[in-house]
MARFI-195913 format. One line per 4 residues: number of its first residue (from 1); their letters; for each residue x, y, z of C-alpha. Coordinates in Angstrom, 2 decimals. Example, Ala and Ser with C-alpha at 12.3 -4.5 7.8 and 13.67 -1.06 7.14 Angstrom:
BEGIN
1> as> 12.30:-4.50:7.80 | 13.67:-1.06:7.14
// end
This chain:
BEGIN
1> mnff> -7.78:13.80:-9.94 | -5.50:13.42:-13.01 | -2.70:14.86:-10.89 | -2.81:12.04:-8.34
5> iyli> -3.33:9.34:-11.01 | -0.18:10.54:-12.78 | 1.70:10.69:-9.47 | 0.71:7.12:-8.57
9> flti> 1.58:5.90:-12.08 | 4.96:7.62:-11.89 | 5.73:6.16:-8.46 | 4.91:2.62:-9.60
13> liff> 6.95:3.15:-12.77 | 10.02:4.29:-10.85 | 9.88:1.23:-8.57 | 9.88:-1.08:-11.60
17> lnyf> 12.64:0.98:-13.20 | 14.77:0.76:-10.04 | 14.27:-3.01:-9.97 | 15.40:-3.24:-13.62
21> lkkn> 18.45:-1.02:-13.08 | 19.58:-2.90:-9.99 | 19.04:-6.32:-11.57 | 21.09:-5.33:-14.62
25> ffli> 23.69:-3.44:-12.59 | 23.15:-0.34:-14.75 | 23.13:3.29:-13.57 | 23.92:2.30:-10.00
29> svtg> 25.88:4.01:-7.23 | 28.91:1.72:-6.85 | 31.28:3.37:-9.33 | 34.38:3.68:-7.15
33> drhq> 33.97:7.30:-6.05 | 35.24:7.90:-2.51 | 32.26:10.02:-1.47 | 29.87:7.09:-2.00
37> kfas> 30.99:5.46:1.24 | 29.13:8.22:3.10 | 25.78:7.13:1.67 | 25.72:3.36:1.31
41> sesi> 27.92:0.37:0.51 | 25.03:-1.16:-1.47 | 24.27:-0.84:-5.17 | 21.59:1.87:-5.35
45> plsg> 19.92:3.06:-8.61 | 20.81:6.64:-9.56 | 17.32:7.23:-10.93 | 16.19:10.31:-9.01
49> gifi> 16.81:12.53:-12.03 | 14.54:10.39:-14.21 | 11.77:10.62:-11.61 | 12.06:14.42:-11.41
53> flgs> 12.18:14.84:-15.19 | 9.18:12.58:-15.81 | 7.35:14.48:-13.08 | 8.11:17.77:-14.80
57> iysy> 6.39:16.55:-17.99 | 3.08:16.85:-16.13 | 3.63:20.60:-16.14 | 4.67:20.75:-19.81
61> nydf> 3.56:23.88:-21.62 | 4.55:25.04:-25.11 | 5.35:28.46:-23.65 | 8.19:26.81:-21.74
65> lyff> 9.39:24.53:-24.56 | 13.05:25.59:-24.34 | 13.05:25.08:-20.59 | 12.05:21.42:-20.96
69> iflf> 14.43:20.85:-23.89 | 17.41:22.10:-21.90 | 16.20:20.29:-18.79 | 16.40:17.08:-20.81
73> lili> 19.89:17.95:-22.10 | 21.09:18.64:-18.53 | 19.62:15.27:-17.52 | 21.53:13.51:-20.32
77> lgff> 24.77:15.22:-19.27 | 24.18:13.93:-15.75 | 23.64:10.41:-17.10 | 26.95:10.55:-18.96
81> sdlk> 28.60:11.59:-15.71 | 26.86:8.87:-13.65 | 27.77:6.21:-16.21 | 31.37:7.48:-16.37
85> liks> 31.02:8.11:-20.08 | 32.38:11.60:-19.42 | 35.14:11.16:-16.87 | 36.78:14.53:-17.42
89> ailr> 35.53:17.17:-14.96 | 36.74:19.89:-17.35 | 34.72:18.43:-20.23 | 31.61:18.22:-18.00
93> litq> 32.08:21.84:-16.94 | 32.59:23.04:-20.53 | 29.41:21.20:-21.57 | 27.50:22.72:-18.65
97> islv> 28.73:26.21:-19.55 | 27.75:25.76:-23.21 | 24.26:24.48:-22.41 | 23.51:27.11:-19.78
101> ilfv> 24.77:30.08:-21.83 | 22.82:28.82:-24.85 | 19.66:28.45:-22.72 | 20.02:31.94:-21.21
105> aite> 20.67:33.50:-24.63 | 17.76:31.74:-26.39 | 15.22:32.38:-23.62 | 16.59:35.88:-22.91
109> lkiq> 16.59:35.07:-19.20 | 17.72:38.15:-17.28 | 18.16:39.46:-13.78 | 16.41:42.83:-13.84
113> dtri> 18.07:44.36:-10.79 | 19.98:43.36:-7.66 | 19.59:46.60:-5.67 | 23.36:46.92:-5.86
117> flld> 23.93:50.09:-7.89 | 27.25:49.23:-9.54 | 26.21:45.69:-10.45 | 22.89:46.94:-11.81
121> eflk> 24.75:49.31:-14.11 | 26.72:46.39:-15.53 | 23.55:44.32:-15.86 | 22.16:46.87:-18.31
125> niff> 24.62:45.39:-20.79 | 22.91:42.39:-22.40 | 26.13:40.37:-22.75 | 27.19:40.93:-19.14
129> nclf> 23.67:40.07:-17.98 | 23.74:36.82:-19.95 | 27.12:35.82:-18.51 | 26.13:36.80:-14.97
133> vsfc> 22.87:34.82:-15.08 | 24.72:31.84:-16.57 | 27.32:32.06:-13.81 | 24.59:32.03:-11.13
137> ilil> 22.91:28.97:-12.66 | 26.22:27.13:-13.01 | 27.14:27.82:-9.39 | 23.85:26.31:-8.22
141> ings> 24.03:23.29:-10.55 | 27.48:22.38:-9.26 | 26.65:23.32:-5.66 | 23.66:21.02:-5.86
145> nfid> 26.00:18.22:-6.89 | 28.49:19.07:-4.11 | 25.93:18.74:-1.32 | 24.56:15.47:-2.70
149> glnt> 26.64:13.28:-0.40 | 24.22:12.22:2.32 | 20.78:10.63:2.17 | 18.00:13.26:2.05
153> lnig> 20.39:16.24:2.24 | 20.05:17.52:-1.32 | 16.44:16.38:-1.72 | 15.45:17.75:1.68
157> yyll> 17.06:21.12:0.97 | 15.18:21.63:-2.29 | 12.00:20.33:-0.69 | 12.33:23.17:1.83
161> iglv> 12.77:25.67:-1.01 | 9.74:24.17:-2.75 | 7.69:24.73:0.41 | 8.88:28.35:0.53
165> iyyl> 7.83:28.84:-3.10 | 4.41:27.37:-2.32 | 4.13:29.74:0.66 | 4.89:32.70:-1.62
169> klqg> 2.13:31.52:-3.94 | -0.30:31.44:-1.00 | 0.72:35.03:-0.22 | -0.46:36.05:-3.70
173> leiy> 2.92:36.31:-5.39 | 3.33:35.29:-9.02 | 5.27:32.02:-9.31 | 7.12:30.97:-12.46
177> lknl> 6.12:27.46:-13.62 | 3.62:27.29:-10.76 | 2.35:23.80:-11.70 | 5.87:22.39:-11.77
181> sffl> 6.71:23.98:-8.43 | 3.60:22.42:-6.88 | 4.19:19.00:-8.43 | 7.83:19.00:-7.31
185> lfil> 6.69:19.10:-3.69 | 5.11:15.68:-4.15 | 7.94:14.28:-6.27 | 10.64:15.38:-3.83
189> siif> 8.59:14.13:-0.87 | 8.41:10.66:-2.42 | 12.13:10.66:-3.27 | 12.89:11.88:0.25
193> iini> 11.09:8.87:1.77 | 12.64:6.38:-0.68 | 16.07:7.91:-0.15 | 15.87:7.43:3.63
197> fnrm> 15.78:3.67:3.08 | 18.61:3.61:0.50 | 16.37:2.63:-2.42 | 17.11:5.50:-4.81
201> flgd> 19.73:8.23:-5.18 | 19.66:11.41:-7.25 | 22.99:10.86:-8.97 | 24.64:13.67:-10.92
205> sgsy> 21.63:13.75:-13.26 | 19.20:14.45:-10.43 | 21.48:16.98:-8.76 | 22.08:18.85:-12.02
209> ilgf> 18.41:19.20:-12.97 | 17.39:20.22:-9.44 | 19.96:23.02:-9.54 | 18.81:24.01:-13.03
213> ifsv> 15.08:23.95:-12.22 | 15.28:25.94:-9.01 | 17.75:28.51:-10.31 | 15.50:29.33:-13.28
217> vlie> 12.26:29.23:-11.25 | 13.64:31.54:-8.54 | 15.23:34.01:-11.00 | 11.97:34.33:-12.94
221> tynl> 9.87:34.42:-9.76 | 12.01:37.32:-8.54 | 11.59:39.11:-11.89 | 7.79:38.73:-11.60
225> nnsl> 7.56:40.20:-8.08 | 8.94:43.63:-7.23 | 8.16:43.05:-3.57 | 10.74:40.29:-3.24
229> spff> 14.22:41.20:-2.04 | 16.96:39.76:-4.28 | 18.80:38.84:-1.08 | 15.86:36.63:-0.12
233> iill> 16.51:34.59:-3.27 | 20.23:34.47:-2.43 | 19.39:33.30:1.08 | 17.26:30.43:-0.24
237> lwyp> 20.20:29.20:-2.30 | 23.04:30.13:0.04 | 24.08:26.62:1.08 | 24.84:24.93:-2.29
241> cfet> 26.23:28.19:-3.69 | 28.55:28.84:-0.73 | 29.56:25.17:-0.72 | 30.80:25.64:-4.29
245> lfsi> 32.67:28.89:-3.63 | 34.14:27.65:-0.34 | 35.32:24.41:-1.99 | 37.04:26.34:-4.77
249> lrkn> 38.83:28.58:-2.25 | 40.01:25.79:0.06 | 41.24:23.68:-2.88 | 43.20:26.63:-4.20
253> vvkk> 44.82:27.07:-0.77 | 46.14:23.48:-0.84 | 47.12:23.77:-4.53 | 44.46:21.33:-5.66
257> spls> 42.34:21.60:-8.77 | 38.91:23.12:-7.98 | 37.40:20.51:-10.30 | 38.82:17.51:-8.46
261> pdin> 36.34:15.71:-6.15 | 37.20:15.22:-2.48 | 35.62:14.19:0.83 | 36.26:17.43:2.72
265> hlhq> 32.84:19.04:2.45 | 31.05:20.26:5.57 | 28.34:17.58:5.43 | 30.99:14.87:5.23
269> fifl> 32.82:16.31:8.24 | 29.57:16.41:10.22 | 28.85:12.82:9.20 | 32.29:11.61:10.35
273> fikk> 31.99:13.56:13.62 | 28.59:12.07:14.48 | 29.57:8.56:13.44 | 32.74:8.62:15.55
277> kfky> 31.35:10.55:18.51 | 28.10:8.62:18.97 | 29.06:5.27:17.38 | 26.00:5.23:15.14
281> nlly> 25.92:2.96:12.10 | 26.34:4.26:8.56 | 22.65:4.84:7.80 | 21.77:6.56:11.09
285> snii> 24.87:8.78:10.97 | 23.99:9.65:7.39 | 20.37:10.61:8.00 | 21.06:12.45:11.28
289> sani> 23.84:14.52:9.69 | 21.72:15.47:6.69 | 18.72:16.45:8.76 | 20.75:18.53:11.22
293> inly> 21.78:20.66:8.25 | 18.26:20.75:6.80 | 16.70:21.52:10.19 | 19.02:24.51:10.54
297> naii> 18.07:25.74:7.07 | 14.39:25.19:7.82 | 14.68:27.51:10.83 | 16.50:30.12:8.74
301> flis> 13.86:29.91:6.00 | 11.03:30.23:8.54 | 12.58:33.46:9.78 | 13.33:34.78:6.31
305> inyf> 9.85:34.30:4.80 | 8.43:36.74:7.33 | 10.73:39.43:5.91 | 10.95:38.48:2.22
309> snsq> 10.85:42.16:1.23 | 13.41:43.31:3.77 | 16.93:43.24:2.31 | 18.61:44.18:5.59
313> vqil> 17.19:41.15:7.41 | 18.09:38.86:4.49 | 21.67:40.16:4.39 | 22.05:39.60:8.14
317> lill> 20.78:36.03:7.80 | 23.14:35.39:4.89 | 26.11:36.69:6.91 | 25.04:34.55:9.88
321> nlvl> 25.00:31.47:7.65 | 28.44:32.18:6.19 | 29.99:32.77:9.61 | 28.41:29.68:11.17
325> ytvi> 29.39:27.51:8.20 | 33.02:28.65:8.39 | 33.30:28.35:12.17 | 31.69:24.88:12.28
329> yfki> 33.78:23.69:9.34 | 37.09:24.56:10.98 | 35.95:23.39:14.42 | 35.21:19.92:13.06
333> yfyk> 38.28:20.02:10.81 | 40.63:20.54:13.76 | 38.71:17.99:15.82 | 39.28:15.52:12.99
337> lkn> 43.02:16.29:12.94 | 43.33:15.71:16.69 | 41.45:12.43:16.58
// end
């Protein structure tokens, strides 16, 4: 009962907070970034991160004190980015690196094994393990921010992962921060609905903490369950992670800084294709594009959860995703050039 009372209280609170932010033109989406034209031309509160963080307090436990401390610090970094108090992408990245490495070192977060012999040998070294885990978390944090360009895309993707985690719990697997994982399903569902109607965005703060939460939860969940394939975890996170790596590679090809923002991500190409091809308005094109991507990932996840112990199946699904992403990206890219 307390669970639903807190959820209702939090939902009411966030509506009042959004009203206050919009009325005072503070922490809103119109900051001049080019990618914002894909979501809305209105002034939308970037309060999704606050909602998620306040929701996580319900699951607070002294055993996870450092997790919540660093979650708050990641949230603050996102605020500074949203408010343009930290304009330098390099400074944001350096701050991210410092926070994540410090968190991994203090909590002694490790990846026990990857079932890749050579990598597992390196992971026996505590310093390499710390750097490798930090690298994985950083990739997801930034990938989460990269895919946050369409309504419901980022939220919907992590909602799918949350459902997978809940399914694993039903199968008797041990879930790290099980109360938080369960509560996030409700929080993300509410944000998903609000986001459809352009009433709240995640902002950098929301994207950062989603990437941080799910990277830590999935790493520790894998460590707690020998039956899980490490490639199953990789599959769950393939889209934001590959978006980051692919963006770095394509920017290097055109001699552009990997840290510089652009509007050449796959979801933006799909949005432009649908908007031009079918003449839908901004909101419809936005939601349809996001949910095409999430529907595809939902199908992939439905297949994968039936083989969560089978590394061969997970690797095949990962390769399928990478190939399809690349083919679709260049298909739409050349279509865009011709039209």
